[in-house]
VEXZA-331782 format. One line per 2 residues: number of its first residue (from 1); for each residue y, z, x of N, C-alpha, C, CB. Coordinates in steps of 0.05 Angstrom, whole numbers. Each point is the difference from the previous one (the first is absolute). Glycine has a CB too. Example, Ala and Ser with C-alpha at 12.3 -4.5 7.8 and 13.67 -1.06 7.14 Angstrom:
1	-114/156/264/24/0/-18/24/0/18/-23/25/-38; 44/-39/31/24/1/16/22/14/-15/-13/-43/24
% end
This chain:
1	71/-266/306/-15/26/-3/-30/-4/3/37/17/-31; -50/4/40/-29/-3/3/-14/12/-24/4/3/50
3	-28/-13/-55/-16/9/-23/-13/27/7/-8/-49/-15; 12/69/-2/-13/26/5/-26/3/-17/45/20/10
5	-44/-31/-35/-24/2/-17/-6/-28/-11/11/48/-13; -36/-55/14/-9/-25/-12/-25/4/-17/19/-26/40
7	-18/15/-64/-23/1/-18/-12/-28/-2/20/39/-26; -46/-41/31/-13/-26/-1/-21/1/-23/8/-8/50
9	-1/-5/-72/-18/-3/-23/-12/27/-8/-10/-47/15; 27/68/-17/-10/27/-6/-7/2/-30/28/19/38
11	-51/-8/-43/-9/6/-27/-14/27/-1/-5/-49/-9; 5/60/-15/-14/26/-4/-11/1/-28/30/23/33
13	-56/-15/-34/-14/3/-26/-8/29/-4/-16/-48/3; 25/61/-25/-9/26/-7/-28/-2/-13/48/17/-6
15	-65/2/13/-27/2/-13/-16/-25/4/20/29/-34; -19/-40/58/-14/-25/6/-30/3/-5/35/-12/34
17	-47/-7/-48/-29/1/-6/-7/17/-23/-7/-9/47; 27/21/-61/-6/17/-23/10/-14/-26/3/42/29
19	-10/-32/-52/11/-12/-25/30/3/-3/-44/10/-21; 56/8/37/28/6/-2/16/-16/22/-10/46/-19
21	-2/-65/31/13/-15/22/27/-12/-10/-45/-11/19; 66/16/-2/26/-11/-7/14/-8/26/3/30/-41
23	7/-55/41/14/-10/23/30/8/-2/-32/-39/5; 40/57/13/28/10/-1/19/-16/17/-19/45/-9
25	9/-56/30/16/-17/18/-16/-25/6/24/40/21; -10/-63/-22/-14/-25/1/13/-20/19/-16/7/-47
27	5/-10/71/9/-21/19/29/1/9/-35/-27/-21; 44/51/29/29/3/8/3/-6/30/7/34/-37
29	10/-53/43/7/-7/27/30/1/4/-41/-29/5; 51/44/15/29/1/5/4/13/28/11/4/-50
31	14/-8/59/8/12/26/25/16/-4/-21/-38/26; 21/63/-16/23/17/-2/12/3/28/-19/25/-40
33	44/-30/43/13/0/26/11/28/7/11/-48/-6; -11/54/31/9/26/10/30/4/-8/-33/-3/39
35	39/26/-49/27/7/-8/8/-8/-28/10/-5/47; -27/-8/-62/7/-7/-27/-2/24/-19/-17/-47/9
37	33/46/-30/-3/19/-22/-9/-17/-24/36/33/17; -61/-30/-24/-13/-18/-20/-5/16/-26/-22/-27/37
39	32/16/-59/-5/11/-26/-26/-10/-11/49/4/-9; -64/12/-6/-26/-8/-11/2/6/-30/-26/9/43
41	24/-31/-60/2/4/-28/-24/-13/-15/50/1/4; -55/8/-28/-21/-11/-16/-5/20/-23/-21/-24/40
43	11/13/-62/-6/18/-23/-22/19/6/15/-36/-31; -19/57/15/-22/19/3/-26/-15/0/27/37/-21
45	-44/-32/41/-26/-14/2/2/-27/14/-12/23/-41; 35/-29/54/3/-26/13/-14/-1/27/43/-5/-23
47	-51/29/34/-13/1/25/18/9/23/-30/-35/-16; 55/41/11/18/6/22/-7/25/15/36/-23/-26
49	-44/44/11/-7/25/14/-26/-2/16/24/25/-36; -43/-39/25/-25/-5/14/5/-16/25/-25/0/-43
51	42/-21/41/7/-16/23/13/17/22/6/-40/-29; 12/58/21/14/17/20/-20/18/14/41/-1/-28
53	-62/11/14/-19/17/12/-19/-14/20/2/28/-41; -3/-54/39/-15/-15/21/15/-1/26/-22/-27/-36
55	48/31/36/16/-4/24/-5/21/21/34/-20/-29; -42/44/21/-6/20/21/-28/10/-1/47/14/-2
57	-65/-29/-11/-28/6/1/-9/21/-20/2/-12/47; 15/20/-65/-10/19/-21/-21/-14/-18/45/24/0
59	-41/-50/-3/-20/-17/-13/-8/-23/19/19/11/-47; -45/-15/49/-9/-22/17/-3/-25/-17/-23/32/32
61	36/-54/-26/-2/-24/-17/-29/-9/-2/46/-14/14; -54/4/-38/-26/-11/-3/-1/-29/10/-8/30/-39
63	33/-42/42/2/-27/11/25/0/18/-22/-22/-41; 21/4/61/24/-5/17/5/21/21/19/-23/-39
65	4/21/52/8/17/22/28/10/-3/-32/-25/30; 37/50/-20/27/10/4/4/3/30/0/25/-46
67	21/-38/56/6/0/29/25/16/5/-23/-45/6; 22/64/12/23/15/9/5/-8/29/-10/39/-31
69	34/-50/36/7/-11/26/-22/-19/10/26/41/11; -37/-57/-29/-19/-21/7/-29/9/2/37/-20/24
71	-42/46/-28/-28/10/2/-10/10/-27/8/12/48; -33/-19/-55/-12/9/-24/-2/30/0/-27/-43/-4
73	38/56/-17/0/30/0/-28/11/-2/46/-1/-21; -65/-15/11/-28/9/-2/-17/-9/23/6/-1/-50
75	6/-8/72/-15/-9/23/-16/23/11/35/-34/10; -23/58/-10/-14/24/9/2/22/-22/9/-11/50
77	-28/10/-69/2/18/-23/4/30/7/-29/-33/-24; 17/41/46/2/29/8/28/7/8/-47/-1/14
79	64/-19/-9/28/6/9/20/-6/-23/-13/-11/47; 3/9/-71/18/-6/-23/22/21/-3/-38/-25/-23
81	32/50/31/20/22/-2/25/-7/16/-38/33/-5; 34/-46/28/23/-8/16/18/-20/-14/-27/8/41
83	15/-25/-58/15/-20/-15/18/15/-20/-37/-34/5; 26/56/-17/16/15/-20/24/15/12/-43/5/-26
85	42/-1/52/24/11/14/21/-22/3/-28/34/24; 19/-59/-21/18/-22/5/11/-13/-26/-25/-9/43
87	9/11/-64/8/-9/-26/0/24/-19/-18/-48/8; 41/60/-12/2/24/-16/2/-6/-29/22/23/38
89	-36/-7/-55/-1/-5/-29/10/24/-15/-39/-31/6; 59/26/-23/10/21/-18/-8/-8/-28/39/12/31
91	-56/5/-44/-10/-6/-26/21/8/-22/-47/6/16; 43/-17/-40/16/9/-23/-4/30/-4/-4/-47/-21
93	25/61/15/0/29/-3/-13/14/25/-2/-6/-50; 13/0/74/-12/11/25/3/30/2/10/-42/22
95	7/54/-39/3/30/2/-25/14/-7/48/-5/-11; -67/-8/-3/-25/13/-7/-18/3/25/3/-19/-47
97	5/6/69/-16/2/25/9/23/17/-7/-49/-2; 29/63/-5/10/22/16/-20/23/-1/48/-14/-8
99	-52/28/30/-20/21/0/4/22/20/-31/-34/-15; 50/31/34/3/20/21/17/23/-9/-4/-36/34
101	6/57/-17/15/24/-7/30/-5/0/-36/28/21; 46/-46/-3/28/-6/1/4/-30/1/9/43/25
103	16/-51/-32/7/-28/1/-3/-11/29/32/6/-39; -24/10/58/-2/-8/29/-29/-7/7/40/30/11
105	-58/-12/-19/-29/-5/7/-11/-24/-14/-5/49/7; 15/-54/-32/-10/-23/-15/9/-26/14/2/27/-42
107	24/-28/50/10/-24/14/-14/-3/27/45/5/-24; -51/17/37/-12/0/27/-30/-9/0/32/36/13
109	-45/-35/-36/-29/-4/-1/-8/-27/11/-1/29/-40; 15/-50/32/-8/-27/10/5/-4/29/11/-17/-44
111	14/23/54/5/-3/29/-18/18/17/46/-13/-11; -53/37/1/-19/17/15/-27/-14/4/23/41/-18
113	-32/-55/-3/-25/-15/2/2/-24/19/-11/15/-47; 35/-23/52/5/-22/20/-1/11/28/27/-25/-33
115	-26/52/35/0/13/27/27/10/9/-37/-30/11; 57/28/-29/27/10/8/0/30/-1/21/-42/-18
117	-6/54/37/3/29/0/26/8/14/-50/5/2; 58/20/-4/24/10/13/25/-14/-9/-28/11/39
119	46/-17/-20/26/-12/-7/-3/-27/-13/19/24/39; -40/-39/-31/-4/-27/-12/-7/3/-30/-16/-18/45
121	0/37/-51/-7/5/-28/24/9/-16/-47/11/14; 62/8/-3/23/11/-13/21/-22/-6/-8/45/23
123	12/-62/-3/19/-22/-4/-9/-19/-22/12/3/49; -38/-9/-50/-11/-18/-21/4/12/-27/-34/-17/32
125	29/43/-35/3/13/-26/29/0/-9/-40/29/10; 58/-21/8/28/3/-7/13/-27/-6/2/42/28
127	-9/-62/-13/11/-27/-4/-10/-11/-27/2/-8/49; -27/13/-56/-11/-10/-25/13/14/-23/-44/-10/22
129	49/37/-19/13/15/-21/29/-11/-4/-28/41/11; 41/-47/11/28/-10/-2/0/-27/-14/12/24/42
131	-31/-42/-35/-1/-27/-12/-3/2/-30/-20/-18/42; 5/38/-52/-5/2/-29/20/19/-14/-48/-10/9
133	67/21/6/21/16/-12/-8/29/-6/17/-42/-19; -37/52/33/-8/28/-3/17/18/18/-48/-14/-12
135	61/34/1/16/18/16/-17/17/18/35/0/-37; -26/6/61/-16/15/20/-9/27/-12/26/-22/37
137	-10/35/-54/-8/26/-10/-24/-1/-19/47/14/4; -54/-38/-14/-23/-3/-17/-26/-1/15/29/-24/-32
139	-28/19/58/-24/-4/15/-19/24/1/26/-32/27; -14/56/-29/-17/24/1/-8/10/-28/23/12/43
141	-15/-27/-63/-8/8/-27/-28/-11/-7/49/0/-14; -61/12/-6/-25/-11/-11/7/-27/-14/-21/47/-5
143	5/-67/10/6/-26/-14/-1/3/-31/-19/-24/39; 5/45/-48/-3/4/-29/25/14/-12/-49/2/6
145	68/6/11/25/12/-10/22/-21/-1/-13/44/20; 7/-69/-13/21/-21/1/2/-12/-28/-10/-10/48
147	33/-4/-52/3/-15/-25/-17/-25/1/47/17/-5; -50/-31/-17/-16/-24/-1/9/-21/21/-9/8/-48
149	35/-13/49/10/-20/19/-4/9/29/34/-13/-34; -31/39/39/-4/10/28/-29/-2/8/38/31/-6
151	-57/-26/-13/-28/-3/6/-6/-29/7/-12/38/-31; 23/-57/16/-4/-28/5/10/-7/29/5/-11/-50
153	18/21/57/11/-6/26/-17/12/22/46/-2/-20; -56/27/15/-17/13/20/-26/-16/5/19/45/-14
155	-31/-55/-8/-24/-15/3/4/-26/15/-16/20/-43; 39/-34/38/6/-25/14/6/6/29/19/-20/-43
157	-5/43/48/6/8/28/-26/4/16/42/22/-16; -63/-13/3/-25/4/14/-12/-26/11/-8/40/-29
159	13/-62/15/-10/-26/9/19/-11/21/-22/-9/-45; 49/11/40/20/-10/19/-3/14/27/31/-10/-38
161	-39/36/38/-2/15/25/-21/-12/19/14/41/-25; -32/-57/14/-20/-14/17/11/-25/13/-37/19/-29
163	62/-26/21/13/-24/10/-17/-25/-2/25/29/31; -35/-36/-55/-17/-23/-3/15/-26/4/-28/26/-32
165	14/-46/42/12/-27/4/6/-12/-27/-25/-6/43; 8/12/-63/4/-10/-27/-1/24/-19/-21/-45/11
167	40/47/-29/1/22/-20/-3/-13/-28/30/29/30; -52/-20/-44/-5/-11/-27/6/22/-20/-36/-31/18
169	54/25/-36/9/19/-20/-7/-10/-28/38/16/30; -57/-2/-43/-9/-8/-27/15/16/-21/-46/-12/19
171	65/-1/-31/17/12/-21/12/27/9/-29/-23/-35; 44/23/57/10/25/11/20/14/-19/-7/-18/45
173	20/4/-63/20/13/-17/-10/6/-28/34/-24/26; -60/20/-31/-12/5/-27/6/28/-9/-36/-33/9
175	46/36/-33/5/26/-12/26/14/8/-48/3/-1; 63/-15/20/25/12/9/23/-8/-19/-16/0/48
177	36/17/-51/23/-7/-16/17/-21/16/1/46/-23; 18/-60/9/15/-22/14/13/9/26/8/-19/-45
179	4/43/46/13/9/24/-21/4/22/37/22/-27; -60/-9/20/-21/5/20/-11/-26/11/-11/43/-23
181	8/-63/5/-10/-26/8/19/-13/20/-24/-5/-45; 50/6/38/20/-13/17/0/13/28/27/-11/-41
183	-28/37/42/1/15/25/-24/-7/17/25/37/-21; -49/-37/9/-24/-5/15/-1/-29/11/-24/35/-28
185	32/-54/11/0/-28/9/20/-4/23/-13/-14/-47; 36/27/45/20/-3/21/-11/11/27/37/4/-34
187	-53/18/32/-11/12/24/-22/-18/11/10/46/-17; -26/-59/0/-20/-18/9/12/-24/15/-30/14/-38
189	52/-24/26/14/-23/13/12/8/27/11/-18/-46; 0/42/47/11/10/25/-22/2/22/35/26/-26
191	-58/-15/17/-23/2/19/-8/-27/10/-16/41/-25; 15/-61/7/-8/-27/7/19/-12/20/-21/-5/-45
193	47/8/40/20/-12/18/1/13/27/27/-10/-40; -30/37/41/1/14/26/-25/-3/16/31/32/-21
195	-54/-32/9/-25/-3/15/-9/-29/3/-13/45/-18; 24/-63/1/-8/-28/0/-30/-3/-3/38/-10/30
197	-50/29/-46/-29/-3/-7/-2/-18/-24/-10/46/18; -15/-55/-23/-5/-16/-23/-6/18/-24/-18/-38/29
199	30/32/-52/-3/17/-24/-9/-18/-23/35/33/16; -56/-24/-30/-8/-13/-25/5/20/-23/-35/-29/24
201	51/20/-43/8/17/-22/-11/-11/-27/42/13/26; -61/2/-37/-12/-7/-26/18/13/-21/-48/-4/19
203	57/-12/-39/17/12/-20/-2/-16/-26/31/16/35; -27/-1/-58/2/-12/-26/29/-6/-7/-42/24/-14
205	60/-12/30/29/-3/-6/11/-24/14/5/49/-5; -1/-71/-9/9/-25/11/27/2/14/-26/-23/-35
207	44/40/24/27/3/12/-2/11/28/19/7/-46; -37/13/50/-3/12/27/-11/-21/20/-9/45/-22
209	-11/-60/14/-12/-20/17/21/-21/7/-46/8/-20; 61/-17/-1/21/-21/4/21/9/20/-8/-16/-47
211	16/42/46/21/9/17/-8/4/29/19/23/-39; -44/-15/44/-8/9/27/-19/-18/15/7/45/-17
213	-23/-61/3/-21/-15/14/10/-26/12/-33/20/-32; 23/-27/56/5/-26/12/-17/-22/-13/12/23/44
215	-37/-16/-49/-19/-19/-12/-15/15/-22/-4/-27/43; -10/12/-60/-15/12/-22/-27/-12/-2/43/10/-24
217	-63/7/21/-28/-8/-7/-3/4/-31/-18/13/47; 10/-34/-60/-5/2/-29/-30/-4/-5/47/-18/-11
219	-59/39/0/-29/0/-7/-4/-4/-30/-10/29/40; -10/-44/-47/-7/-4/-28/-30/-5/-3/46/-19/-9
221	-59/37/-6/-29/-3/-5/-15/-2/26/9/-22/-44; -1/38/64/-15/1/25/7/-22/20/-36/20/-25
223	53/-39/17/7/-22/18/29/2/9/-34/-29/-24; 39/17/47/28/-1/11/13/-24/-13/-13/21/44
225	34/-16/-61/14/-21/-14/24/-10/16/-15/19/-44; 29/-1/57/23/-7/16/2/18/24/24/-16/-41
227	-14/6/63/9/16/23/23/-15/13/-47/20/8; 71/-11/-14/24/-16/8/24/19/2/-18/-41/-22
229	40/31/34/25/16/0/8/9/-28/15/-24/41; -3/47/-42/6/13/-26/16/-18/-19/0/43/24
231	21/-56/-15/15/-18/-17/-17/-22/-12/41/10/27; -58/-21/-10/-17/-22/-9/-19/9/-22/3/-21/45
233	-14/45/-42/-19/11/-20/14/4/-26/-27/22/36; 50/-9/-36/14/6/-25/14/-24/-12/6/46/16
235	-4/-67/-1/11/-25/-13/-21/-13/-17/31/-7/39; -56/16/-37/-22/-10/-17/-6/20/-23/-20/-25/40
237	41/32/-54/-1/21/-20/-20/-5/-22/46/9/10; -47/-34/-20/-18/-6/-22/-29/3/8/34/-32/-19
239	-39/24/44/-28/2/11/-7/30/2/5/-44/25; 13/60/-15/-5/29/2/-6/12/-27/30/3/41
241	-14/-11/-61/-4/11/-27/-27/-8/-11/50/-2/-7; -60/-22/15/-26/-8/-9/-22/17/11/17/-47/-4
243	-11/62/26/-20/19/12/4/28/-12/0/-27/42; 18/30/-62/5/26/-12/19/17/16/-45/-3/-18
245	62/-10/35/19/15/16/28/-4/-11/-29/-4/40; 46/24/-38/28/-2/-9/17/-5/25/-8/30/-40
247	25/-50/38/19/-5/23/23/19/-3/-14/-48/3; 29/54/19/23/18/-3/19/-9/-22/-3/11/49
249	14/8/-64/17/-7/-23/23/-18/8/-12/44/-20; 25/-38/42/23/-17/9/-9/-28/6/23/41/18
251	-47/-45/-7/-11/-26/6/-4/-16/-26/-22/18/42; 12/-3/-62/-5/-13/-26/26/-9/-13/-41/29/-6
253	61/-12/7/26/-7/-12/12/-25/14/8/49/-11; -9/-49/37/11/-23/15/-16/-26/-6/15/32/36
255	-41/-29/-39/-17/-23/-8/8/-11/-27/-38/18/27; 44/0/-46/8/-9/-26/27/-14/1/-25/38/-20
257	43/-28/37/26/-13/3/-3/-28/11/22/45/7; -40/-47/12/-6/-26/13/-11/-20/-21/-9/23/44
259	-9/-13/-61/-11/-16/-21/21/-10/-20/-43/25/5; 64/-9/-8/22/-8/-19/20/-18/13/-6/43/-23
261	1/-50/49/17/-20/13/21/11/19/-7/-26/-39; 7/53/43/18/11/20/-9/-5/28/13/36/-34
263	5/-41/52/-6/-6/28/-4/26/16/26/-44/-3; -49/56/-1/-6/25/15/-26/-5/15/22/29/-35
265	-25/-16/59/-24/-5/16/-25/12/-11/30/-1/39; -53/-10/-30/-26/12/-8/-6/24/18/-16/-46/-16
267	-2/63/7/-10/21/17/20/22/6/-30/-33/19; 49/38/-37/19/22/3/-16/26/-6/41/-28/-14
269	-38/47/33/-18/24/-2/15/26/-6/-29/-23/32; 55/24/-26/14/26/-3/26/-5/-15/-20/17/42
271	31/5/-53/26/-2/-14/22/-10/18/-14/38/-30; 14/-29/55/20/-9/19/-1/-31/4/-2/45/23
273	-22/-55/-20/-4/-29/3/10/-15/-25/-39/8/30; 33/3/-53/9/-12/-26/30/0/-1/-42/15/-23
275	55/7/31/29/2/-1/13/-21/18/-4/49/-9; -8/-52/33/11/-20/19/-3/-28/-12/-12/30/39
277	-9/-36/-54/-4/-26/-11/18/-5/-25/-47/1/17; 52/21/-32/15/-3/-25/30/0/3/-39/21/-22
279	49/-5/41/29/2/3/14/-27/3/-7/44/21; -2/-62/-3/13/-26/2/0/-15/-27/-13/-2/48
281	-9/4/-63/-1/-14/-26/20/12/-20/-49/-10/9; 51/36/-9/19/13/-18/29/-7/7/-33/38/-7
283	39/-39/33/27/-7/8/6/-29/-8/-3/32/39; -17/-49/-35/3/-29/-7/5/-3/-30/-30/-13/38
285	17/30/-55/3/-2/-28/24/16/-11/-49/-6/-3; 63/19/22/23/15/-8/-6/26/-15/24/-42/-1
287	-48/52/6/-9/25/-14/9/25/14/-39/-26/-17; 49/24/42/10/23/14/30/0/1/-42/1/28
289	53/23/-32/29/2/0/9/16/25/2/-2/-51
% end
């Protein structure tokens, strides 16, 4: 796979040169490959959201470089708007950004600014609505008449409609009930598989990241602590806990079984994986009838 995003010693300082100076991101270097679904985790204040905002130029790093397809995104500052079409950002509680008369117009706003019109624009809007599970009859409604989950999907559709090479989602399921969270995550995964775009998913829910991410970025106190395949990251449970992060409950249970001498693998992430590992042991012990 080819590298789509590269960070070279990226740092960011809030309030630089003032008494309130605070380093939020410190010397982060990594490469994100095209087509990956990358989870981003870290405690509150770890720098993960600030780091994500450097990826599409919403924040300009005070140190280092962000490269998109090998080119510094700040090489031509006047063209930074074009970078934001290519690296789409969905903020936490994106429904607060809705403002148009209808859902259709809201979703169309981004692609219209890209120059899309007519059938091309209509296709972009309807495909984005479909990806996020918005029913066609909702498109002519006011976004303010939608339910909370529908507003969230409409806001995400507005970014997807621009067909970005990289989609950054900052806590997209925050505040949703379990069913709403499951539906939205399934739609994001479907979008990722069908478009083969690169997706970065910031989340506090370890179970969601464990289930869906290929790789995980772990931030702690502004620094990159880990960037590795998901199983490898969660096999380092004690280290994650030292950063104030909770590992998935099933991973913790399996680790405790391993510590008690049971022959179970490290880095088990889901109940299905745990079941596959435990069934042979239970049969061997004669615990299954």
